[in-house]
C-alpha positions in Angstrom: -8.2 -2.1 4.8 -11.6 -0.9 3.7 -12.1 1.0 7.0 -9.3 3.4 6.4 -10.0 6.8 4.7 -7.1 8.4 2.8 -7.3 12.1 1.7 -5.5 12.6 -1.5 -4.4 16.3 -2.0 -3.0 16.6 -5.6 -3.6 19.3 -8.1 -2.8 17.3 -11.3 -6.0 15.6 -12.4 -4.3 12.6 -14.0 -2.1 11.8 -10.9 -5.0 12.4 -8.5 -7.2 10.0 -10.5 -4.5 7.4 -10.6 -4.0 7.6 -6.8 -7.7 7.3 -6.2 -7.8 4.2 -8.4 -4.8 2.6 -6.7 -6.2 3.2 -3.3 -9.6 1.8 -4.1 -8.0 -1.3 -5.7 -6.0 -1.8 -2.4 -9.1 -1.6 -0.2 -8.9 2.0 1.0 -11.6 4.6 0.9 -10.1 7.7 -0.8 -11.2 11.3 -0.7 -9.8 13.9 -3.0 -8.9 17.6 -3.0 -7.1 19.6 -5.7 -5.5 22.1 -3.3 -5.0 23.0 0.4 -8.1 25.1 0.6 -10.3 22.4 -0.8 -8.6 19.8 1.5 -9.3 22.0 4.5 -13.0 21.9 3.6 -12.9 18.1 3.4 -11.3 17.9 6.9 -14.2 20.0 8.3 -16.5 17.1 7.5 -14.3 14.0 7.6 -11.1 13.2 9.5 -9.0 10.8 7.4 -6.8 8.1 8.7 -3.9 9.4 6.5 -3.2 12.2 4.1 -1.3 11.8 0.8 -0.1 15.4 0.2 1.6 16.8 -2.9 4.5 19.1 -2.0 3.9 21.5 -4.9 0.3 22.8 -4.7 -1.1 26.0 -6.1 -1.6 28.7 -3.5 -0.6 27.2 -0.1 2.2 24.7 -0.7 1.7 21.2 0.6 4.6 21.4 3.0 3.3 24.7 4.4 -0.2 23.3 4.8 1.2 20.2 6.6 3.1 22.6 9.0 -0.2 24.3 9.8 -2.0 21.1 10.4 0.6 19.8 12.8 0.0 22.9 15.0 -3.8 22.1 15.3 -4.6 19.6 18.1 -7.5 18.1 16.1 -5.3 17.4 13.1 -1.8 16.9 14.4 -2.1 13.1 14.8 -3.2 12.5 11.3 -0.2 10.8 9.5 1.0 12.6 6.4 2.9 11.2 3.5 4.4 13.8 1.2 4.4 13.2 -2.6 7.3 15.1 -4.1 9.4 15.4 -7.2 12.0 17.2 -5.2 14.9 14.8 -4.7 17.3 17.0 -2.8 18.2 15.7 0.7 17.5 19.1 2.3 14.0 19.2 0.9 13.3 15.7 2.3 14.7 16.7 5.7 12.5 19.9 5.7 9.4 17.8 5.0 10.1 15.5 7.9 11.0 18.4 10.2 7.6 20.0 9.8 6.0 16.8 10.9 5.4 14.6 7.8 5.6 10.9 8.6 7.2 9.8 5.3 7.7 10.9 1.7 7.5 9.2 -1.7 9.5 10.6 -4.6 7.9 10.9 -8.0 7.7 8.8 -10.1 6.8 6.0 -7.7 5.3 2.5 -8.2 1.8 1.9 -6.8 3.1 -1.1 -4.9 5.7 1.0 -3.1 3.1 3.7 -2.3 0.7 1.2 -0.8 3.5 -0.4 1.2 4.5 2.9 2.6 0.9 3.8 3.5 0.5 0.6 5.4 3.8 1.0 7.2 2.9 4.5 8.3 -0.5 3.3 9.5 1.2 0.5 11.5 3.6 2.9 13.1 0.8 5.3 14.0 -1.0 2.4 15.7 -4.0 2.4 13.3 -3.2 -1.1 12.0 -2.7 -3.6 14.9 0.2 -5.9 14.3 0.2 -9.7 14.7 0.2 -10.4 18.5 2.6 -13.3 18.3 5.3 -14.0 15.7 7.0 -17.3 15.7 10.2 -18.2 13.7 11.6 -21.6 14.5 11.8 -21.7 18.3 11.8 -17.9 18.7 8.6 -16.3 19.9 8.0 -12.5 19.8 4.9 -11.4 21.7 4.0 -7.8 20.8 1.3 -7.5 23.5 3.5 -8.7 26.3 6.6 -7.1 24.7 8.5 -10.4 25.3 11.1 -12.2 23.2 11.8 -15.8 24.0 13.6 -18.9 22.8 11.7 -22.0 23.9 10.8 -21.3 27.5 13.6 -18.9 28.1 12.8 -15.1 28.0 15.4 -12.8 26.6 16.2 -9.5 28.2 16.2 -7.0 25.3 15.9 -3.2 25.1 12.9 -1.6 23.4 15.1 -0.8 20.3 16.4 -4.4 20.2 12.8 -5.6 20.5 11.8 -3.5 17.5 14.8 -4.7 15.5 13.9 -8.3 16.2 10.3 -7.6 15.3 11.4 -6.3 11.9 13.8 -9.2 11.3 11.3 -11.9 12.3 8.6 -10.4 10.0 11.2 -10.1 7.1 13.3 -13.2 7.3 15.9 -14.3 4.7 16.1 -10.9 3.1 19.2 -8.6 3.1 18.7 -5.0 4.4 21.2 -2.1 4.3 21.9 -0.1 7.4 19.9 2.8 5.9 16.9 0.6 5.3 17.0 -0.7 8.8 17.2 2.8 10.2 14.2 3.8 8.1 12.1 0.7 9.1 13.1 0.4 12.8 13.8 4.0 13.9 11.7 5.8 11.3 12.7 8.5 8.8 12.1 11.4 11.2 14.9 10.2 13.5 18.4 11.2 12.6 21.1 8.9 13.9 24.3 7.5 12.5 24.3 4.2 10.6 26.9 2.7 12.9 24.3 2.8 15.6 22.8 -0.2 13.8 26.1 -2.1 14.3 26.0 -1.4 18.1 22.5 -2.8 18.4 23.3 -5.8 16.2 26.3 -6.6 18.5 24.1 -6.4 21.6 21.5 -8.6 20.0 24.0 -11.2 19.0 25.4 -11.2 22.5 22.0 -11.9 23.9 21.2 -14.5 21.3 24.6 -16.0 21.8 23.8 -17.0 25.4 21.4 -19.5 23.8 23.7 -20.4 20.9 21.7 -18.5 18.4 24.0 -15.5 17.5 24.4 -16.8 14.0 20.7 -16.1 13.0 21.6 -12.4 12.5 24.0 -12.5 9.7 26.4 -9.9 8.2 26.3 -9.7 4.4 29.6 -8.0 3.6 29.5 -4.8 1.7 25.7 -4.6 2.0 24.1 -5.0 5.5 22.3 -7.6 7.6 20.0 -10.6 7.2 17.9 -12.6 9.7 17.8 -16.3 8.8 17.6 -19.7 10.5 19.4 -21.1 7.4 23.2 -20.9 7.4 
């Protein structure tokens, strides 16, 4: 992770210092700015791999500065994670609509923050994923975009492939529909939770042709789990 630069834009000294320390301990190379004006000067000399941006900044707000960045060709592809104490749904939606890739509500744990940074970097293609993932006799090849059981290739849609990729990299854990939507579709996509059920049914039908429909399990009242153990 040491090759990734993260620009921290936060006006509170204590929080900015804490973020810098957490990032350094996790192998990132952080840069700091106290407001949008200072951050703009940093960008003139260094293009970061990701920006951690506080919503409530003095002068130009974080969300307004993010909106401006997304209009500039040179900056629009830099992933942005908003740090916000605003918990209202409409505020979160607004942040995603202007182009932010994710948001983290204060207070947050360092572990959660680092996990979200890595997830956004993976989605943006900056962190290459493992080429081949094997679980039992299932093989998922991310370079060839193939899913197979033994020597049999399964015909799955791009969405079902992403769903299986998430399941195979997170086995034996239960996830709600909302969590699956966030992880597989991303927070910036707004679709109904029942869409998950449709894709799960399709995936089970495909797996069922090889007698493996039971590996995607329903956990009543909560969500779904991928497991080779009954």
